[in-house]
N, C-alpha and C positions, 0 to 999 in steps of 0.2 A: 263361904262366899264374900263373908260379913268386911268390910276393909276397917282398918287399923283408924285410931282416932289420927293417926298422923295422916293415911292417906286420905282419908275424907276433910281434914282440915286443907292439903294442898288443892285436893279436887275441887274445893269450893271456891278455891282461891284461884286457879289458875283457867278452871273450865271458860269464863266469859273471856280468858284473854284466847285460847282456842277458838273458840266460836266466832270471834271477831277475825279470824283468818279463813271463815267460811270451809272450815270441817269438823266433825266431831271428836269429840275426847275418848276415846274408846277403855282407856285404863291407864294406871300409874302404879309402880312398882320404884318405894323406895328401901333403899338398904344402904341404913348404918353402917358403915367398914372403918372404925378408926375414927381416925383423923379425914377423912375422906370419903363422903356418901356417896349415894351415886342414887340419883332422881331419873327414873325412865319413863318416857310419857309416850304412850300408842295412842297413834290417830288416824281415823277412818276418813273415806270422804260420805258425804251426804249420802243419806238411803235412795235420793233420784237420780244420784251421781254413780253409784252401785249399781242399781239396775241397769244402765247405760254404758256400762262396762268400765268406766273410770277409775282408775285407782291414784293412792298418796303418790305424789310427785318429790322430788328434793326440793324444790321449790317453796313445796308446803309446808317440808318439814323444817326450814331454812325458815319462812316466817314464822310459824309458830315458834319455832329458837330463841328467835330473837323476842318476840311479846312478852314469852312466859319469862325469859329471861330479866324483861322490867320490870314485870310483874314480882318478881321474888327476887330483885335489887331491893325494890321500893317495900316490902311489907316483911324481908327479910324471914322466912319460916324455918328456915334450915341451918341450924348452929355450926359454926363450923364448914370449910371446903366443901364443895360436892360439885361433881360432875352430872352435867344434865345432858343427857341422848333424847333426841323425839324420832320416832320411827315409825311403819305400818306395822301392823303386828302380824304379814306374813301371812305362808299358805299355813303355816304349822303356829298358828296367833293363839296368843293366852284368851281366856275367858275369865270375865269378870262379874258377870250380873250373872243374875235367872234368865233376862231377857235376851244374852246374847247366848248362850248357850240353848234356849228353846230355840234358834233358828238353824242350829246344827242338828237336830234329830235324823238319825240316821246316819252322821259322820260317825268315827272311829275318835273316842278322846282318850287323853290321859291323864289321871287324878290322882293327885297329892293327897293325903288325908289328914287332916289333924291327930285322929285315932286309930288304930287299925279295926275291922269290921270283919266281918265272916264266923265261921266255924272256929273249933277249935286247930283243926285238919286245914285248913283256908286260910289263916289270919292275913290280913295286908293292910296297909300304908298306902299301898300304891295299886291302881284298876289302871285296864286299861283295856277298853272294849268298844262297842258301837252302843250309842248310845238310841235307847231306845224311843224314850218317851220322857215328857217334864211335867211335872205338879206344880202349883203355886211352894212348894217347900224341897220337891225333891227331885233329883232324876232316877233313870232306870238303864241298868248297863246290864248288855249282854258282854261278856270275857269271849275269848275266842276257844277256852277250854269249857265252855257253854253254861258256866254260871251267872246266873240272873242276882243283881245288886239294887238293891236300894237305896240310893244313898241322898242323905239328907244335907242342901246345899250347906248349912251351918254347919256339917263338916268336913267341908271339902278347904284346902286350904292353898292351892293352886290346880287350875285347870289348862288345858290346850289342845288343840285338835291335834291329830296326825294326820301329817301331810300321807295324802295317798295317792299316786299318779292315773 
């Protein structure tokens, strides 16, 4: 779950603009796609607002889009054309940091790994299971078929919650 250098650069550049809108920067996805790239910014309400049951609004997304667009126009960190999307992380929220993962111990997560893990008969790059615990460097997952995995954060390409009714 270590961000690429481009994500780290973009995060450093836009985080102050997002904070100025009164919301938290949850995470960033940057997908270069030939001539037109996609920059997706996830925002979340501040912790005290979340505790009070408040959610990200369309107005929050619009304000962040406006602020970040201005910053990107001035600094021009993305070569070529790009599409900017701003949204809340939603129910099946992507998880970008160890701290975010730790908030969801007991929940079901879906992980895509950089390299396959497991035994020869159970090798997999995708792991879906209940997040049992989190340490400084890894997370422990229990799958539906009762397999336990200790997965290092550095080996995770993408992670997100699995929405459960």
